[in-house]
C-alpha positions in Angstrom: 0.1 -0.1 -0.2 1.3 3.1 -1.5 -0.3 6.3 0.7 0.4 10.2 0.4 -1.1 13.4 2.0 -1.2 17.3 1.4 -1.8 20.5 2.6 -1.4 23.8 1.4 -2.8 26.8 -0.2 -5.0 25.0 -3.2 -6.5 22.7 -0.3 -6.2 19.3 1.2 -6.7 16.3 -1.0 -5.2 12.7 0.4 -4.2 9.6 -1.5 -3.8 6.0 -1.6 -2.6 3.3 -4.3 -3.6 -0.3 -2.8 -1.4 -2.7 -4.7 -2.2 -6.7 -5.5 -0.1 -9.9 -5.0 -0.8 -9.8 -8.7 0.2 -6.1 -9.8 -3.4 -5.0 -9.4 -3.3 -1.3 -8.2 -6.8 0.4 -7.2 -6.0 3.7 -6.1 -8.8 5.5 -3.0 -8.6 9.7 -3.7 -10.0 11.4 -0.9 -11.4 14.8 -0.5 -10.2 16.9 3.0 -13.6 19.4 3.6 -11.5 19.9 7.2 -8.4 22.7 8.0 -4.8 20.2 8.6 -2.2 20.9 8.3 0.7 18.3 6.1 1.6 15.3 8.6 -2.6 15.5 10.0 -3.2 15.3 6.0 -0.7 12.1 6.1 -1.7 10.5 9.3 -5.6 10.9 7.0 -4.3 8.5 4.0 -2.7 6.0 6.0 -5.5 5.5 7.9 -7.8 5.9 4.9 -5.8 3.7 3.2 -5.6 0.7 6.1 -9.6 0.9 6.1 -9.5 -0.6 2.5 -6.8 -3.3 3.4 -8.9 -4.0 6.6 -12.2 -4.6 4.9 -10.3 -6.3 1.9 -9.6 -8.9 4.9 -6.1 -8.5 3.5 -3.9 -10.0 7.1 -0.3 -9.0 5.7 0.9 -5.8 4.2 3.5 -3.6 3.4 2.5 0.5 3.4 5.1 2.2 2.0 4.8 6.8 2.8 7.8 9.6 1.5 6.8 10.9 4.5 9.8 10.6 7.0 7.9 11.6 10.4 4.6 9.6 10.0 6.6 6.3 8.9 8.9 6.5 11.8 6.3 7.8 14.1 4.8 4.9 13.0 7.0 2.2 13.4 8.0 3.7 16.7 11.9 4.9 15.9 10.6 8.6 16.6 8.1 9.9 19.5 5.1 11.7 18.5 4.5 14.8 21.1 2.5 16.6 18.6 -1.6 16.5 20.1 -2.8 16.2 17.0 -0.4 13.0 15.7 -0.6 11.2 18.2 -4.1 11.2 19.0 -4.1 9.7 15.0 -1.1 7.8 15.9 -3.5 6.4 18.4 -6.3 5.7 15.9 -4.3 3.8 13.4 -2.3 2.0 16.7 -5.6 0.1 17.1 -6.1 -0.7 13.3 -2.9 -2.1 13.1 -4.6 -4.8 15.5 -6.5 -6.0 11.9 -3.2 -7.2 11.0 -1.3 -10.7 11.3 1.9 -8.8 9.9 2.6 -5.3 8.8 5.5 -3.5 8.4 6.2 0.8 7.7 8.9 1.6 4.5 10.0 5.1 4.2 10.8 5.0 0.1 11.6 8.1 -2.0 9.2 10.5 -3.5 9.8 10.2 -6.3 9.2 6.7 -5.9 5.7 7.3 -4.7 4.1 9.4 -7.7 1.1 7.6 -8.3 0.2 8.5 -4.7 1.3 12.0 -5.4 0.0 12.6 -8.3 -3.7 11.2 -6.7 -2.9 14.0 -4.3 -1.9 16.9 -5.6 -6.1 16.5 -8.2 -8.0 15.9 -4.2 -6.2 18.7 -3.0 -6.4 21.3 -6.2 -10.0 19.5 -7.6 -13.5 21.5 -5.8 -15.5 19.1 -5.5 -19.5 19.2 -4.9 -20.7 17.6 -1.8 -23.6 15.7 -4.8 -21.4 15.3 -7.5 -19.6 11.6 -8.1 -16.7 10.8 -10.2 -16.2 6.9 -11.1 -12.5 5.7 -10.9 -10.1 6.8 -12.9 -8.5 4.4 -15.4 -5.2 5.1 -16.7 -4.3 2.8 -20.1 -0.8 3.0 -22.1 -0.9 4.1 -25.2 3.2 3.4 -27.0 2.4 5.2 -30.2 0.3 7.5 -31.4 -3.0 6.7 -32.9 -2.7 7.1 -36.5 -0.3 4.2 -36.3 -2.3 1.5 -36.7 -5.0 3.7 -39.2 -5.6 1.7 -41.7 -8.4 4.0 -43.9 -10.9 2.5 -45.8 -9.9 3.4 -49.8 -13.4 4.7 -51.1 -13.1 5.5 -54.6 -11.7 1.3 -54.9 -7.9 3.0 -55.1 -4.7 2.4 -53.2 -3.5 5.9 -51.6 -0.5 6.1 -53.3 -2.3 5.9 -56.4 -0.9 9.4 -57.5 2.3 9.3 -56.8 1.8 5.4 -58.7 0.3 7.5 -61.7 3.0 10.4 -61.7 5.6 8.2 -61.4 4.2 6.4 -64.7 2.3 8.7 -66.3 4.7 12.2 -65.2 1.3 13.4 -65.8 -1.6 14.4 -62.8 -5.0 13.5 -62.5 -7.5 15.5 -63.9 -8.8 16.3 -60.4 -5.4 17.5 -59.0 -5.1 21.5 -57.7 -1.9 23.4 -58.1 -1.4 22.5 -54.4 -2.6 18.9 -55.4 0.9 19.0 -58.1 3.1 20.4 -55.8 2.7 18.4 -52.5 2.8 15.0 -54.9 5.4 16.4 -57.2 7.6 16.1 -53.7 6.3 12.7 -52.7 7.3 11.5 -55.5 11.3 11.9 -54.8 11.4 9.3 -52.6 9.1 6.1 -53.9 10.8 4.6 -57.2 8.0 2.3 -59.6 9.6 -0.9 -60.4 6.8 -1.9 -63.0 3.1 -2.2 -61.2 5.2 -2.6 -57.8 5.6 0.6 -55.6 8.7 1.6 -53.3 8.9 3.3 -50.6 12.8 4.4 -49.9 13.4 4.4 -46.1 16.0 6.7 -44.1 18.2 4.1 -44.8 17.4 3.8 -48.8 15.7 0.1 -48.3 12.9 -0.2 -50.2 9.5 -0.8 -48.5 6.3 -2.1 -51.2 3.8 0.0 -50.8 0.6 -1.7 -49.9 -2.9 -0.6 -49.9 -5.7 -0.8 -47.4 -6.6 -4.7 -47.8 -3.0 -6.1 -47.1 -2.3 -3.4 -44.8 -5.2 -5.3 -42.8 -3.5 -9.3 -43.0 0.2 -7.9 -42.7 -1.0 -6.7 -39.2 -3.3 -9.2 -38.2 -0.1 -11.3 -39.2 2.1 -9.7 -36.9 0.0 -8.8 -34.3 -0.9 -12.7 -34.1 3.7 -12.9 -33.6 4.0 -14.6 -37.5 7.1 -12.4 -37.7 8.6 -13.1 -34.0 6.9 -12.1 -30.2 3.1 -11.4 -29.7 4.1 -7.0 -30.4 2.1 -4.4 -29.9 2.7 -0.3 -30.3 5.6 1.6 -31.6 7.1 -2.6 -32.0 4.5 -3.6 -33.8 4.9 -0.4 -36.4 8.8 -1.4 -36.6 8.0 -4.8 -37.9 5.6 -4.5 -40.4 8.3 -1.8 -41.5 11.0 -4.2 -41.2 8.7 -7.5 -43.0 9.4 -4.8 -45.8 6.2 -2.9 -46.5 5.2 0.3 -46.2 
């Protein structure tokens, strides 16, 4: 369990990240609508996390926090003198009795980033009492969306038809504007036509065969399923397609 708390000019917030043995991450966030010091906010965050673990019937727990004062006080290595913190410390001591084994570990702030982000969000964001916010889901995207965008060819002509027509006949399509002609001339410099097969010159001058949307879908599916190696995703998939000689 990772916890963090903050009290500043923006507001007061606490955040907890519960981590399962399988690696699942479950964030919990709360905004404190009462004034408190930063020390109290840290204790409140720890309380929220412990209560959540008790509800999940967890009996063995590792607790991580980046605020040394709270961690070492809970470990009994530092004395708790502040009257406000004494009450918090006693309350947590009662919660600890619900666990068969529990340990508290201090870690650098940069290793507690997720809890820190939750705290910042809680402190800054103003939430009305009648507002319900669903859990935040964070997805990982390893490449821009257009990497896997294979557009439909509405006119039944491949995306490179204009370029291929220009290289083959040294002519532009009838509907081409002056701006289109300028763009086609510029693009054509990086393509090579061999009979009816068009190739794209890569940065290292390797020729990549241009494919239409139907063939592109088939190639992406094959590479993604691992025909060209291990199961790939993201940017690596796009690179594998190009290494296979396609564009």
